[in-house]
N, C-alpha and C positions, 0 to 999 in steps of 0.2 A: 869579125875582131875580137880581141883579146881583150877584154875591161878587167883582168887580175891590174895590170899596169897603171889604171884611171886611178887617177887620185884623189879622194873620197877627201870632201871634205864637210865636219863634225864642228855646229854650232849652237852651243849653248847657253842663251838666250836665259837668264841670272835673276830671279827675285828683286826688288829694293834692297843692298846690302849698307854698313857701317859702313864698308869697306872694301874696293876691289873684288880682293878672293874670302873674302868675309867670314876670315879668319882673324878676329881680333873680339876681343871684349871678351873680361870673363867668360862668356858663356858659350864654346865654340862647336855649329853641330855637327856631329858628327857623318851626316850627310855632308858638308862640305870637305873635310879629311879627305875625304872616302874622293870626291870625284879629283882634289886637287889631286891626290896619287892615282889616280885612273889615267888622267890626263897626264902630270912624268911620264907613267909607266908607259904605254901609247905613243909619245912622243921619241921615244927610247925606242918600244921594239917596234914600230911603221916608222917612224923619220924615210921621210918622200912617199911615202905612200897615205898618208892620212894627215892632214892641213884638219889643226881644231882650233875654237878660237870663243869666246865667251866674254859675254856682252852683259853690262851692267844699267837697267837698263837707267838708273837714276846720273851716268854715267856715256853712255853711247847710245840715248835713244833712239839717232837717225837710223842704225840700227837697226830697232827695233819696228819701226818706221817701216824701212826698206826691205821687211822682207812682211808681204803678204798673207801668206798662211799664221804667222807670229801675230799683227795683226786681228785679223783677223777671231786668230783665240781671245786673243784680249779685249775686244771689243762683246764681243758673250760675254766671257765669262773673268774678263779683271785681272788683277794681277797675280790673281789667287792663280790661275793654272799655269804661274812659272813655278820655279825652271820649264822652260822649254828642252828639246834638246833633237835638231834637224840633222838629218845624212843628206849629203845633194840636192836641199832646199826639202826637202819629205819629215816631215813630224813620224819622231817616233817614238817620243814618250810626252809626257805632260803630268806638271802638279812633284817629278818628284825625278831625283836625277838616277840619271843608269851607273851599277855599278860595272869593276872593268868588265868580269867574263859582257854583261850583256852585254857592254859596249862595243866589246868585241863582234856580238855572231850579230852585233844590227848589220850594222857594216862591216860581217860578210856578206848577209844575206841584199845587202845596196847593191844595185849595179848600176 
């Protein structure tokens, strides 16, 4: 079976922020700019091969509750564990956003 054609699903569960992207206010976190750019680049380079979504706790709390790994970590560690990055339902990074190259490597490792 050829897993290379399988669409991989990336989900990023964001911590509470003032707006959906976090790119608002006078002091923008550079990590949010980086993850935003990485997502744009991913969608351009891997269109159709990777599905990538971000969920905001205050606006999409149901998504957090529907994902057992996210709920388990939130219950154990609280919101400090966010952001969480999952690929095909598996947590691959917590407490910080992956950079583009790291995310690309993680996607290639997950079957």
